[in-house]
MARTORSE-45140 format. One record per residue (C-alpha): residue in one letter; chain; x negated, y, z. Coordinates in steps of 0.001 Angstrom, whole numbers. Each point is the difference from the previous one (the first is absolute). Example, Ala and Ser with C-alpha at 12.3 -4.5 7.8 and 13.67 -1.06 7.14 Angstrom:
   resn   chain         u         v         w
      A       A    -12300     -4500      7800
      S       A     -1370      3440      -660
***
This chain:
   resn   chain         u         v         w
      M       A    -67128    110874     87488
      S       A       878      -313     -3613
      H       A      2077     -3162      -576
      R       A      1558     -2788      2235
      I       A     -2008     -3431     -1075
      K       A      2095     -2848     -2053
      V       A      -807     -3250      1677
      D       A       996     -3535       659
      V       A      1661      -619      3256
      D       A     -2216     -2752       418
      L       A     -3182      1875      -676
      A       A       887      3261      1687
      A       A     -2144     -1220      3242
      F       A     -3544       313     -1843
      I       A      1265      3978     -1574
      S       A       185       232      3589
      R       A     -2928     -1157      1035
      A       A     -2080      1948     -2623
      A       A      1531      3221      1351
      E       A      -527      -570      3231
      S       A     -3872      -841      -659
      L       A      -197      3304     -2203
      G       A      2112      2519      3197
      L       A      2650       333     -2404
      E       A      3879       373      -363
      V       A      1696     -1854     -2407
      H       A      3828      -477      -738
      L       A      1327     -3153     -1972
      D       A      2526      -969     -2585
      P       A       325     -3728      1257
      Q       A       676     -2566     -3225
      T       A       951     -3451      -847
      T       A     -1986      -878     -3351
      S       A      -101     -2710     -1841
      T       A     -3503     -2076     -2142
      L       A        96      -864     -3305
      S       A       139     -3944      -852
      N       A     -2322       154     -2272
      E       A     -3370       399       318
      H       A     -1505      2911      -835
      L       A     -2104      3514       478
      A       A       567      3064      2426
      I       A     -2196      3196        23
      V       A      1010      2472      2632
      A       A      -532      3893      -544
      I       A       410      2682      2066
      N       A       967      3741      -308
      S       A      -496      2799      2946
      A       A      1299      2884       251
      R       A     -3955      1061      -911
      T       A        55     -1051     -3710
      Q       A     -2067     -2544      1045
      L       A       323     -3579     -1646
      A       A      -637     -2826      1778
      K       A      -316     -3499     -2097
      Y       A      -302     -3705      1183
      P       A     -1480     -2647     -2139
      A       A      2400     -2931     -1745
      I       A       734     -2127      2476
      S       A      1988     -3950      -884
      V       A      3391      -729      1555
      A       A      1650     -3237       265
      K       A      2397     -1219      1840
      F       A      -574     -3483      2366
      R       A      3612     -1236      1435
      N       A       993      3635       596
      R       A     -3130      1063      1202
      V       A     -2045      3013     -1759
      V       A     -3353     -1678     -1296
      T       A     -2963      2958      -645
      K       A     -2971       -13     -1781
      P       A     -2827      1286     -1965
      T       A       840      -511     -3932
      Q       A     -1398     -1464     -2616
      A       A      1173      1939     -2392
      N       A     -2747      1393     -2754
      Q       A     -1792      2948       381
      E       A      1563      1176     -3263
      L       A      3962      -593      1269
      L       A     -1177      1891      3417
      K       A      -868      2545     -1134
      K       A      2814       789     -2500
      L       A      2166        33      2879
      Q       A     -1746      1723      2078
      I       A       209      2797     -2450
      V       A      4152      -310      -341
      V       A       231        84      3944
      N       A     -2303      2965      -104
      E       A      2740      1787     -2725
      R       A      2884     -1342      1382
      A       A     -1256       735      3921
      K       A      -915      4013     -1174
      S       A      3190       820     -2149
      S       A      1705     -1036      3387
      N       A      1195      3527      1985
      Q       A        16     -2518      3235
      T       A     -2565       -62      1851
      G       A       -86     -3730      2583
      V       A      -937     -3678      -865
      A       A       933     -1438     -3800
      T       A       -80     -3171      -616
      Y       A      -667     -1086     -3543
      R       A       866     -3570      -961
      F       A      -838     -2286     -3153
      T       A       283     -2660     -1472
      L       A     -3648     -2183      -585
      S       A      -113       582     -2938
      G       A       149      4345       452
      E       A      4507       327      -614
      F       A      1039      2430      2519
      I       A      2270     -1295      1937
      E       A      1654      3338      2521
      V       A     -1592      2160      2288
      S       A       825       519      3791
      D       A        79      2119      2734
      V       A      -134     -2003      2564
      I       A     -3285     -1358      1853
      S       A      1046     -3763        19
      F       A     -1754     -3454       645
      D       A     -2364        84     -3086
      S       A     -1916      3327      2009
      I       A      -963     -2340      3043
      W       A     -2843     -1087     -1698
      S       A     -1637      3565        90
      I       A       -39       -72      4443
      E       A     -2841     -2298      -231
      Y       A     -1510       560     -3690
      A       A       138      3823      -966
      Q       A     -2703      2102      1385
      T       A      3787      1620       866
      S       A      3110     -1472       287
      V       A      2673      1004     -2083
      F       A      1812       229      3596
      E       A     -2522      2962      1055
      N       A       407      1700     -3408
      A       A      3657        97       227
      V       A      -386      1586      3747
      R       A     -2616      1791     -1605
      S       A      1905      1471     -3233
      A       A      3353       703      2058
      N       A     -2093      2543      2570
      E       A     -1990      1528     -2776
      L       A     -3470     -1188       427
      P       A     -2690     -1175     -2496
      L       A       286     -3608     -1149
      G       A     -1983     -2732      1422
      R       A     -2429     -2089     -2555
      T       A      1732     -2976     -1894
      E       A     -2918     -2565      -846
      L       A       183     -3582       802
      V       A     -2205     -1314      2471
      T       A      -389     -2998     -1251
      Q       A       892     -2228     -3406
      E       A      1197     -3219      2134
      F       A      3074       149      2428
      L       A      3449     -1091       546
      V       A      2998      1421      1520
      M       A      3086     -1170       904
      N       A      3127      1259      2709
      F       A      1960     -2364      2030
      D       A      2877      -391      1644
      V       A       362     -2070      3257
      P       A      3466     -1559      1167
      R       A       609      1762      2911
      N       A        83     -3253      2612
      L       A     -3448     -1053     -1580
      D       A     -3375       830      2427
      M       A     -2021      2589      -984
      T       A     -3081      -484      2497
      E       A     -1693     -3673      -203
      P       A       928       100     -3648
      F       A     -3233      2803      -544
      R       A     -1518     -1795      2133
      H       A       -10     -3279     -2223
      L       A      -620      2725     -3284
      F       A     -3248       978      1130
      A       A     -1450     -2598      1561
      H       A       786     -1757     -3601
      E       A     -1256      3349     -2074
      P       A     -1731      2589      2146
      G       A       420      2927     -3174
      Y       A      3556      -112       -58
      R       A      1520      3339       738
      I       A      2951      -320      1511
      V       A      2100      3131       239
      K       A      3531       442      1398
      A       A      2596      2437      -947
      T       A      2587      -967      2660
      S       A      -167     -2599      2262
      H       A       373     -2805     -2802
      T       A      -754      1965     -3148
      G       A     -3514       483     -1142
      Y       A     -2439      -574     -2611
      V       A     -2981     -2792        55
      A       A     -2903      1677     -2088
      L       A     -2989     -2027      -558
      Q       A     -3452       562     -2648
      G       A     -2872     -1951     -1751
      D       A      -842     -1737     -2373
      R       A      2212     -3601       503
      D       A      3545      -588      -570
      L       A      1742      1778      1536
      F       A      3668      -106      -757
      E       A      -399     -3541      1582
      E       A     -1805      1346      3340
      V       A      2675      2626       184
      S       A      2910     -1719     -1118
      H       A      -484     -2639      2664
      A       A        -9      2926      2720
      I       A      3096       888     -1436
      D       A      1569     -3676       143
      Y       A     -1140      -452      3436
      L       A      1319      3422      1798
      E       A      2967       -73     -2215
      G       A       975     -3800      1939
      V       A      -762     -1634     -3616
      I       A     -2631     -2412      1137
      N       A     -1302      -141      3498
      E       A     -3831      -789      -539
***
């Protein structure tokens, strides 16, 4: 194994599950991360010891009541192509293996790069051909990386963090009755994410689910 995987402490379970599904071992370096306040674009690039580089499509990242909202960006293709070139050049010139998340303003100015897997990567579990978490495990084990293309162009993912005194059984039943298409996945007993895809107001539907889970609303 070539390196420890840096991951937000609240997302470590997703790395462990990816490793288990591949029959591999990983060593984690749990971190605490924060998300930029303003809406921005994020592109994840993963370098492997095999000199392979995998880049994900740019994703829109925003905040909703301290939760992270990710969805496909509506930025024009010319800008997105430019950003992919920037990421490609920076990633190839880096001597590090593993995950790097490059963040840009909506107009394309570079903000920062982080080597910690954070909440702006959870969308990939549902809507990339190979998740950031799985490719992180592959990179750490010096294996070929998986494909990174989107499986749909219409989705929205938001994380939740439910107060520990609230029930986490009945709300699931209510939400699945309200919208059978919800993907509600736990990282721990009271944290995880809600995902939904389709041609509709996804933010309204997903934020409703988050509010219901977190006890902000009761219907």
